[in-house]
SEVEXKE-294721 format. One record per atom (N, C-alpha, C, O, CB): x, y, z; residue in one letter; atom name; residue number from 1. Coordinates in steps of 0.2 Angstrom, whole numbers, plus 5000, padded with zeros to 4 digits. Glycine has a CB too. Layout:
# SEVEXKE-294721
x,y,z,residuo,atomo,num
X,Y,Z,A,CA,NUM
...
This chain:
# SEVEXKE-294721
x,y,z,residuo,atomo,num
5290,4761,4442,M,N,1
5296,4766,4443,M,CA,1
5302,4762,4444,M,C,1
5307,4763,4440,M,O,1
5294,4771,4449,M,CB,1
5302,4758,4448,G,N,2
5308,4753,4449,G,CA,2
5315,4756,4450,G,C,2
5316,4761,4454,G,O,2
5308,4749,4444,G,CB,2
5320,4754,4447,N,N,3
5327,4755,4447,N,CA,3
5328,4763,4445,N,C,3
5332,4766,4449,N,O,3
5331,4751,4443,N,CB,3
5325,4765,4440,A,N,4
5326,4772,4438,A,CA,4
5324,4777,4444,A,C,4
5327,4782,4445,A,O,4
5322,4774,4432,A,CB,4
5319,4775,4447,W,N,5
5317,4780,4453,W,CA,5
5322,4779,4459,W,C,5
5323,4785,4461,W,O,5
5310,4777,4456,W,CB,5
5324,4774,4460,I,N,6
5330,4773,4465,I,CA,6
5336,4777,4464,I,C,6
5339,4780,4468,I,O,6
5331,4766,4467,I,CB,6
5338,4776,4457,E,N,7
5344,4780,4455,E,CA,7
5343,4787,4455,E,C,7
5348,4791,4457,E,O,7
5346,4778,4448,E,CB,7
5337,4790,4453,A,N,8
5336,4797,4454,A,CA,8
5335,4799,4461,A,C,8
5338,4805,4463,A,O,8
5329,4798,4450,A,CB,8
5333,4795,4466,L,N,9
5333,4797,4473,L,CA,9
5340,4797,4475,L,C,9
5341,4802,4479,L,O,9
5328,4792,4477,L,CB,9
5344,4793,4473,K,N,10
5351,4793,4476,K,CA,10
5354,4799,4474,K,C,10
5358,4802,4477,K,O,10
5355,4787,4473,K,CB,10
5353,4801,4467,E,N,11
5356,4808,4465,E,CA,11
5353,4814,4469,E,C,11
5357,4818,4470,E,O,11
5355,4808,4457,E,CB,11
5347,4813,4470,Y,N,12
5343,4819,4473,Y,CA,12
5346,4820,4480,Y,C,12
5347,4825,4483,Y,O,12
5336,4818,4474,Y,CB,12
5347,4814,4484,N,N,13
5349,4814,4491,N,CA,13
5357,4815,4492,N,C,13
5359,4815,4497,N,O,13
5347,4808,4494,N,CB,13
5361,4815,4486,K,N,14
5368,4815,4486,K,CA,14
5370,4821,4491,K,C,14
5375,4820,4495,K,O,14
5371,4816,4479,K,CB,14
5368,4827,4491,G,N,15
5370,4832,4495,G,CA,15
5367,4833,4502,G,C,15
5368,4838,4505,G,O,15
5369,4839,4491,G,CB,15
5362,4829,4503,H,N,16
5358,4830,4510,H,CA,16
5361,4825,4515,H,C,16
5365,4820,4514,H,O,16
5351,4827,4508,H,CB,16
5360,4827,4521,N,N,17
5363,4824,4527,N,CA,17
5359,4817,4528,N,C,17
5362,4812,4530,N,O,17
5363,4828,4533,N,CB,17
5353,4817,4527,K,N,18
5349,4811,4529,K,CA,18
5345,4809,4522,K,C,18
5344,4813,4518,K,O,18
5343,4813,4534,K,CB,18
5344,4802,4522,W,N,19
5341,4800,4516,W,CA,19
5333,4802,4516,W,C,19
5330,4801,4521,W,O,19
5341,4792,4516,W,CB,19
5331,4804,4511,C,N,20
5324,4806,4510,C,CA,20
5320,4803,4504,C,C,20
5323,4803,4499,C,O,20
5324,4814,4510,C,CB,20
5314,4800,4506,V,N,21
5310,4798,4500,V,CA,21
5304,4803,4500,V,C,21
5301,4804,4504,V,O,21
5307,4791,4502,V,CB,21
5304,4806,4494,V,N,22
5300,4812,4493,V,CA,22
5292,4810,4492,V,C,22
5291,4804,4490,V,O,22
5302,4816,4487,V,CB,22
5288,4814,4495,K,N,23
5281,4813,4494,K,CA,23
5278,4815,4487,K,C,23
5280,4820,4485,K,O,23
5277,4816,4500,K,CB,23
5274,4811,4484,K,N,24
5271,4812,4478,K,CA,24
5267,4819,4478,K,C,24
5263,4820,4483,K,O,24
5267,4806,4475,K,CB,24
5268,4823,4473,G,N,25
5264,4829,4472,G,CA,25
5268,4835,4475,G,C,25
5266,4841,4475,G,O,25
5258,4828,4476,G,CB,25
5274,4834,4478,T,N,26
5278,4839,4481,T,CA,26
5283,4842,4476,T,C,26
5284,4839,4471,T,O,26
5281,4837,4488,T,CB,26
5285,4848,4477,P,N,27
5290,4851,4473,P,CA,27
5297,4846,4472,P,C,27
5300,4846,4467,P,O,27
5292,4858,4475,P,CB,27
5298,4843,4478,E,N,28
5304,4838,4478,E,CA,28
5303,4832,4474,E,C,28
5307,4830,4470,E,O,28
5305,4836,4485,E,CB,28
5297,4830,4474,Y,N,29
5295,4824,4469,Y,CA,29
5296,4826,4462,Y,C,29
5298,4822,4458,Y,O,29
5287,4822,4471,Y,CB,29
5294,4832,4460,N,N,30
5294,4835,4453,N,CA,30
5302,4835,4452,N,C,30
5304,4834,4446,N,O,30
5291,4841,4452,N,CB,30
5306,4837,4456,E,N,31
5313,4837,4455,E,CA,31
5316,4830,4454,E,C,31
5320,4830,4449,E,O,31
5317,4841,4461,E,CB,31
5314,4825,4458,V,N,32
5316,4819,4456,V,CA,32
5314,4816,4450,V,C,32
5318,4813,4446,V,O,32
5314,4814,4462,V,CB,32
5308,4818,4448,K,N,33
5305,4816,4441,K,CA,33
5309,4819,4435,K,C,33
5310,4816,4430,K,O,33
5298,4818,4440,K,CB,33
5311,4825,4436,K,N,34
5316,4828,4431,K,CA,34
5322,4825,4431,K,C,34
5325,4824,4425,K,O,34
5317,4836,4433,K,CB,34
5325,4823,4436,I,N,35
5331,4819,4436,I,CA,35
5330,4812,4432,I,C,35
5335,4811,4428,I,O,35
5334,4817,4444,I,CB,35
5325,4809,4433,M,N,36
5323,4803,4430,M,CA,36
5323,4804,4422,M,C,36
5326,4800,4418,M,O,36
5317,4800,4432,M,CB,36
5319,4809,4420,E,N,37
5319,4811,4413,E,CA,37
5326,4813,4410,E,C,37
5327,4810,4405,E,O,37
5314,4817,4412,E,CB,37
5330,4816,4414,R,N,38
5336,4818,4411,R,CA,38
5341,4812,4410,R,C,38
5344,4811,4405,R,O,38
5340,4823,4416,R,CB,38
5340,4807,4415,K,N,39
5344,4801,4414,K,CA,39
5341,4796,4409,K,C,39
5345,4793,4406,K,O,39
5344,4797,4421,K,CB,39
5335,4796,4408,S,N,40
5332,4792,4403,S,CA,40
5332,4795,4396,S,C,40
5329,4792,4391,S,O,40
5325,4790,4405,S,CB,40
5334,4801,4395,A,N,41
5334,4805,4388,A,CA,41
5338,4801,4383,A,C,41
5344,4798,4385,A,O,41
5337,4812,4389,A,CB,41
5336,4800,4377,P,N,42
5340,4796,4372,P,CA,42
5347,4799,4371,P,C,42
5347,4806,4371,P,O,42
5336,4795,4366,P,CB,42
5352,4795,4370,K,N,43
5359,4798,4369,K,CA,43
5359,4801,4361,K,C,43
5355,4799,4357,K,O,43
5364,4792,4369,K,CB,43
5363,4805,4360,S,N,44
5363,4809,4354,S,CA,44
5366,4804,4349,S,C,44
5370,4799,4351,S,O,44
5368,4815,4354,S,CB,44
5365,4804,4342,K,N,45
5367,4800,4337,K,CA,45
5374,4801,4336,K,C,45
5377,4797,4332,K,O,45
5363,4801,4331,K,CB,45
5378,4806,4338,E,N,46
5385,4807,4337,E,CA,46
5389,4802,4340,E,C,46
5395,4801,4337,E,O,46
5387,4814,4340,E,CB,46
5387,4798,4345,S,N,47
5391,4793,4348,S,CA,47
5391,4787,4344,S,C,47
5396,4783,4345,S,O,47
5388,4792,4355,S,CB,47
5386,4786,4339,E,N,48
5386,4780,4335,E,CA,48
5391,4781,4329,E,C,48
5391,4787,4326,E,O,48
5379,4778,4332,E,CB,48
5395,4776,4327,P,N,49
5400,4777,4322,P,CA,49
5396,4778,4315,P,C,49
5391,4774,4314,P,O,49
5405,4771,4321,P,CB,49
5398,4782,4311,A,N,50
5394,4783,4304,A,CA,50
5396,4777,4300,A,C,50
5401,4775,4300,A,O,50
5396,4790,4301,A,CB,50
5391,4775,4296,G,N,51
5392,4770,4291,G,CA,51
5391,4763,4293,G,C,51
5392,4759,4289,G,O,51
5398,4771,4288,G,CB,51
5390,4762,4300,K,N,52
5390,4755,4302,K,CA,52
5383,4753,4301,K,C,52
5378,4756,4304,K,O,52
5392,4755,4310,K,CB,52
5382,4747,4298,P,N,53
5375,4745,4297,P,CA,53
5372,4742,4303,P,C,53
5375,4740,4308,P,O,53
5376,4739,4292,P,CB,53
5366,4742,4303,K,N,54
5362,4740,4309,K,CA,54
5362,4732,4309,K,C,54
5361,4729,4304,K,O,54
5354,4743,4309,K,CB,54
5363,4730,4315,Q,N,55
5363,4723,4316,Q,CA,55
5356,4720,4316,Q,C,55
5352,4722,4320,Q,O,55
5367,4720,4323,Q,CB,55
5355,4715,4311,L,N,56
5348,4713,4311,L,CA,56
5347,4706,4315,L,C,56
5352,4702,4315,L,O,56
5346,4711,4303,L,CB,56
5341,4705,4317,G,N,57
5340,4699,4321,G,CA,57
5339,4693,4316,G,C,57
5339,4694,4310,G,O,57
5334,4700,4325,G,CB,57
5338,4687,4319,P,N,58
5338,4681,4314,P,CA,58
5332,4681,4310,P,C,58
5332,4678,4305,P,O,58
5338,4675,4319,P,CB,58
5327,4685,4312,Y,N,59
5320,4685,4308,Y,CA,59
5319,4691,4305,Y,C,59
5313,4693,4302,Y,O,59
5315,4682,4312,Y,CB,59
5324,4696,4304,E,N,60
5323,4702,4301,E,CA,60
5326,4703,4294,E,C,60
5331,4699,4293,E,O,60
5326,4708,4306,E,CB,60
5323,4706,4290,W,N,61
5326,4707,4283,W,CA,61
5327,4714,4281,W,C,61
5323,4718,4283,W,O,61
5321,4703,4278,W,CB,61
5333,4715,4278,Q,N,62
5334,4722,4275,Q,CA,62
5331,4723,4268,Q,C,62
5333,4719,4264,Q,O,62
5342,4723,4275,Q,CB,62
5327,4728,4267,I,N,63
5323,4729,4261,I,CA,63
5326,4735,4258,I,C,63
5326,4740,4261,I,O,63
5316,4729,4262,I,CB,63
5328,4735,4252,Y,N,64
5331,4740,4248,Y,CA,64
5326,4742,4243,Y,C,64
5324,4738,4239,Y,O,64
5338,4739,4245,Y,CB,64
5324,4748,4242,Y,N,65
5320,4751,4237,Y,CA,65
5323,4754,4232,Y,C,65
5320,4757,4227,Y,O,65
5314,4755,4240,Y,CB,65
């Protein structure tokens, strides 16, 4: 879980008076997991400029058919 879990907990605890680490299996835990999923969702392709070729690594080849 690592860093993503901590970031989701920070967002969950943002409006609370005390810091809370939620217990697994509770509705609060499910809420934190939803925050994690929302943060890790892939970005839309609209943010990438159109027509820009993919950068290839040193051992990758572009094959045209």
